[in-house]
N, C-alpha and C positions, 0 to 999 in steps of 0.2 A: 502493497499502500504505500502510495507516494506522501500523501499528506498525512502522517502520524493523529492527527486529530479527527475523531469518530465523527462521521453525521450528525450523532446527538446533542453536538456544540453547533449544529446548525440553524440558522432561522427553519423554521416549516417550511415555507415557500420555497427555499433553496432544496430541502429533503423531497419535497413533490415535484419540484421541474429537474432533478436530477432523475427522479423516476420517467418523467416524460418522454426525457431523450432516448430512453432503452428501445423506442421502436422504429427509430431512424438511426441512431449511432451504428448499431451493428451492420443492419442492410450497408450502410457507406463503408465500412471499414472493410468487405470484402467484396463489393461491388466489381465488375469487370476483372478481380485477379482469383479465378479458383484456387490458384496452388496456395495465395493468404486461404481461401475458404476453408482447402481442406486442412491446413494446417490448424486454425480456429474453432473447429468445429468441436471439439471434446468442449469448449469454453464457450458458445454459443450455447451447446446443450443444457451445459450447466446455467448457464445466466436464466432458459425456460424453464427447469428445476426451481431453482429458487424464488422465481415469482410466483409459481404454479403453490409453492408452500408457503409463501406469503398468502396468497387466498384462501390455503386451507383454513392457515391458523385465524382467518377474519369470519370464516366458514361462509365465504363468497363464493357462489357458481360462475364462471365466467358466461358473457349474455354470447360471446360467441360460440359455434362449436368447433372444435379443435382436432374431430377428426380427422387425418391424412392430410393435416398441415408437418411442414418441416421445422426444424428449428427456430428459423429465424422469424419466419410469421407465427412459431409458436411465441415467439419473445413478442414480437408484436400487440398478439392478442391479449397476452398476460397482462402484457404493461399496463395497455390502455384499460383491462378488467380494475386492475389491480389501485389505479390511479383513482376509479369509480367508486370503488370501494371505500377507499379511505377521504372522500369525501370532492375529488375532480381536483383538476389540474389548478387550479386557484384558490381552494381553502388556504385560508389564514391559519389554523389550527387543528391540531388532531382534535376529533372528535372525542377519542376514549383514549384512556392510557394503552390501552389494548394494541390500538390504533398507532401509537407514536411510536411503543416498542416494535411492532412487526415493521415499520415503515423503515426505521433508522436500522436496525439489524438486517432487512433486506438491502437499502441504500450502500450500507457499510460492504455487504458481499458482492453487490452489480459493480460497485466500482472498485475494488478487487480484481475483478475479472475484466474489467474494462482494461485498466492497466495492464495485466498481464499478456489479455491479447493482442493490443495494440502493439507490445513489444514483440510476440511470437511475430505478427505482422510484419514487424522492420527486419526482421532478421529472417524470414522468407525471403520477404521481395523489399531490399536496402536502398533509402534514396542516395542518390548521387554524392560525392565527396566534396563537393565545389564550396568553395567559401565566399560567402559574402559580407555583407558590413550593416550595423545600424545607421541607415541614415538620416531618421530621424527620432528624437525620443517625445511623444506627446502625452500631457496628463492635464486635467483640467478639475472643475468643480461642478460641473454638470453640463449635459449638452455638447453640440458641436458647433462648430470644430474646435478639438481641443488644442490648444496650445503648446507648443513647441518648447521644452525645456534643455538646459544642456546639462544635467546629470539629473539621476531619477534612483531610488533606491525601490528594489523590487523583494517581498516577502513572499510569504505562503499565499497572501490575501491578493496578491497583484501591486502596482504602483504604490505605493508609500503618499497618501494625498490626492488621488485620484480618487473621482465620485462619478455615480450615476444619478440621472435625474430620473428613470425609469428605473427602480428595483424589484418592479415584477418580472421585467424579462431581462436583467442585465446584474453580474455579479457573483451569479452563481461560484463555487469553487472549481470548477474545468471552465470560467469565463473570465477566469483571474487574469489574464492579458490577452489585448486583443492585437491582432499581429497579419500585416498586407505586404502586398511587394509593391514597391517604387515602379517599376515595369510595367503592373497591370496598371496602376493611376496615367502612368505617362501616355500608355496606351487608349486608356478611357478619354482622354484629355485629347487624344488625336483623333478622336471620333468627338468629339466639339462638345463632350461633358464639360460642364462649369466644374470641375473636380480637382482638387488637391489635396497633396499630404495633412491629410489630419483631420482634414474636411467630412471623414465617414468616419471618427470616432476612433479609429484604430489607433494603438499606443505605440507598437513601432512600424515604422515605415521600413523594409529591408529591403535590401539593394546585390542585386547579385545570386540570387536564386532561382532555381527552376520550381515555379510558385508552385504547379501542380504536385511535385512529391510533396507539398506542405500536409500530409495525410493524418490520420487519428494515427494514434500511438508513436510516431515519428516527434523525438527529441531535439530541441533546439538551444543551442548552448550561445549564448549570448555573453560576448566579452570573456573573461578569465575567469565568472564564477557564477555567472547566471545559467541554469536549466529550467524549459518549458518542455513540458511533452503535450502535443496538440491533441486537442479533442475533438474538433470536427468544423465544422464551416460555420460562420457567422449568417444567420437569419438577417435577409436588409429589412429595414422599417423605415416607413414615412417621415421620421426626424431625419433623414439623412438626404429627402427629397431632393433639394436643394443643389444636391451636388451633381443631379442627371439633367441629361434635356427629358423636358415635358414632365418631367418629375417621377421619370422610367425607373425607380429602384432596382426593379425585380433585374435591373440589366445584372446585376452581380449575383443573383442566387444562383446556388450554386445546381440547384436540380433543373437551372433552366441553359447554364452555362460554366459548365463545370472546368474548374482552373481559375474564376476569376474573381472569387468570392474572399472574402476577410478568414481568418480564424481563429479561433479561441482558441487557451492553453492554460492547463495547470502550471503550477510553478512547482517545481523539483528541487532544486535549492536557489537562492534568493543571494543579492547583493547588488553591487553598484553597476551601473550600465551607463555610457555614455555616446553619441552620435561619432561614428568613426571606428567604433569597435567593431571585431572580428564577429561571424554568423557562420555557424555550421550544423549542419543537417545530420542527424544520425541517429 
């Protein structure tokens, strides 16, 4: 487990938000990579069993039939059923002590499986060893654009001093850092979008990397000390609409345009970072 703090210490919406990503995270980990799918299959099956066990503990029968579904689809169905049983994705507090106990124990286990499966995926299909650079470091008190800073301290919660206006959709432990590619931003600007580094709220604008290789499980080494592990793509929303022609922020939606989105990352180890620090994937 990368973060030694149990989800028992997290705000309840963070627990629910982490359970909510199960239905897509596992699909994205293996999509278009059959060799990765084979390598992580035992972890997928285990995640499905963990979610099923949580439903049993709550005495909840899944709404959707599970006969004939593969492990990935079982994860999706059971994650949705578990969210329903716990009061829904937007619930602000557990309804009962049992709900709190089941949810946090399940979250701890599936997070551990996410990290393990992500690293197995990297071992099976490693990213290129090119070295990039931190082009810009950005943090702010909320909203976009995020101002540029000359140095920042990173801890397990992300960048010290960084804030989010929309805490319902941002700030989970797996969203500790938001990373993006300077080359992607330049390409979008060349299309005519009124976009610039920091205008879409990323913390770190990175240069010189093969951006589609920034996949779940890949670790990003930032300067001498900081290591982050990519958790998945960041879904765009209307907050960043002013950075796009006709406010079409879906231009960087991963499902529609793979390889163009920002990505979120857990923090593995903290430290100080600065523009110009080297960046590697591994």
